C-alpha positions in Angstrom: -33.2 14.4 22.9 -34.6 10.9 22.7 -38.2 12.2 23.3 -37.7 14.8 20.6 -36.4 12.1 18.3 -39.5 10.0 18.9 -41.8 12.9 18.1 -39.8 13.7 14.9 -40.0 10.1 13.9 -43.7 10.1 14.4 -44.0 13.1 12.2 -41.8 11.7 9.4 -43.8 8.5 9.5 -46.9 10.6 8.9 -45.8 11.0 5.3 -46.0 7.3 4.4 -49.8 7.1 4.2 -49.7 9.9 1.7 -47.2 8.0 -0.4 -49.3 4.8 -0.1 -52.4 6.8 -1.2 -50.5 8.2 -4.2 -49.4 4.6 -5.1 -53.0 3.4 -4.8 -54.1 6.2 -7.1 -51.4 5.4 -9.5 -52.4 1.7 -9.4 -56.1 2.5 -10.1 -55.4 4.8 -13.0 -52.7 2.7 -14.7 -52.6 3.2 -18.4 -51.6 5.9 -20.8 -48.4 4.3 -21.7 -47.7 2.8 -18.2 -47.7 -0.9 -17.9 -51.0 -2.2 -16.6 -50.7 -5.0 -14.0 -53.0 -7.9 -14.2 -56.0 -7.9 -11.9 -54.7 -10.4 -9.3 -51.4 -8.5 -9.0 -53.2 -5.1 -8.7 -55.5 -6.5 -6.0 -52.6 -8.0 -4.0 -50.6 -4.7 -4.3 -53.6 -2.6 -3.3 -54.3 -4.9 -0.3 -50.6 -4.5 0.8 -50.8 -0.7 0.5 -53.9 -0.6 2.6 -52.1 -2.7 5.3 -49.1 -0.4 5.1 -51.3 2.5 6.0 -52.7 0.8 9.0 -49.2 -0.5 10.2 -47.8 3.0 9.7 -50.4 4.5 12.0 -49.7 2.0 14.7 -45.9 2.4 14.4 -46.2 6.3 14.5 -48.5 6.0 17.5 -45.9 3.9 19.2 -43.3 6.5 18.7 -45.8 9.1 20.0 -46.3 6.9 23.1 -42.6 6.4 23.8 -42.0 10.2 23.4 -44.9 10.9 25.6 -43.6 8.5 28.3 -40.2 10.3 28.3 -41.8 13.8 28.4 -44.1 12.7 31.3 -41.0 11.4 33.1 -39.3 14.8 32.6 -42.5 16.6 33.8 -42.6 14.4 36.9 -38.9 14.8 37.6 -38.9 18.6 37.0 -42.2 19.2 38.9 -43.2 21.7 36.3 -46.8 20.5 36.1 -48.9 19.0 38.9 -47.5 15.6 40.0 -50.8 13.7 39.6 -51.1 15.0 36.1 -47.5 13.9 35.3 -48.2 10.5 36.8 -51.4 10.1 34.7 -49.4 11.0 31.6 -46.7 8.4 32.5 -49.3 5.7 33.1 -51.3 6.5 30.0 -48.1 6.5 27.9 -46.9 3.2 29.3 -50.3 1.7 28.6 -49.9 2.7 24.9 -46.3 1.6 24.8 -47.4 -1.9 25.8 -50.8 -2.0 23.9 -49.8 -0.6 20.5 -47.2 -3.3 19.7 -49.7 -5.9 20.9 -52.3 -4.4 18.5 -49.7 -4.4 15.7 -48.9 -8.0 16.3 -52.6 -8.9 16.3 -52.9 -10.0 19.9 -55.1 -7.0 20.8 -58.2 -6.1 18.8 -61.7 -4.9 19.2 -62.9 -2.0 21.4 -60.0 -2.3 23.7 -57.8 -0.8 21.0 -59.8 2.4 21.2 -60.4 2.4 24.9 -56.6 2.4 25.7 -56.5 5.9 24.3 -58.9 7.4 26.9 -56.3 7.8 29.6 -54.1 9.6 27.1 -56.9 12.0 26.3 -57.5 12.5 30.0 -53.8 13.6 30.3 -53.3 15.5 27.1 -56.4 17.8 27.3 -55.8 19.0 30.9 -52.0 19.3 30.2 -52.8 21.5 27.2 -55.1 23.7 29.3 -52.7 23.8 32.2 -49.8 24.9 30.0 -51.9 27.5 28.2 -53.5 29.0 31.3 -50.9 28.5 34.1 -47.7 27.8 32.3 -44.9 25.8 34.0 -43.6 26.2 37.5 -40.2 28.0 37.4 -37.6 26.6 39.7 -36.3 28.6 42.6 -33.2 30.6 41.8 -30.0 28.9 43.0 -26.9 30.4 44.4 -24.1 30.3 41.8 -21.7 29.0 44.4 -24.0 26.3 45.7 -22.9 22.7 45.1 
């Protein structure tokens, strides 16, 4: 449930950049009876709205990474995908869980912010193909009276 909550939170946060874009559009077309802010205030507000869009992307990606970490743990625990693939997913997710907040705080920048996504791509693409082609391993049936 926690992994699902992280993924839903990621999706809900995806609406915020749209709202910020609408606010920027409204700011750029102020007039027609609406109060027109002075240029300094409009520039400050626009700068803030652009920053909100960037922050939102990083926060949503952090929710993605936490959800992916939990799902990778469940894949590993349930042995429903190959174990090395589940470990790769777990390690790639933990890398993002650590790296994304560092990027948000400003401690991590440059090409390393893009390179930390490569392990996740190396997990997500084969996982997708595995699930589409092979499906998941079904557990062996258990006896109803077995403890």
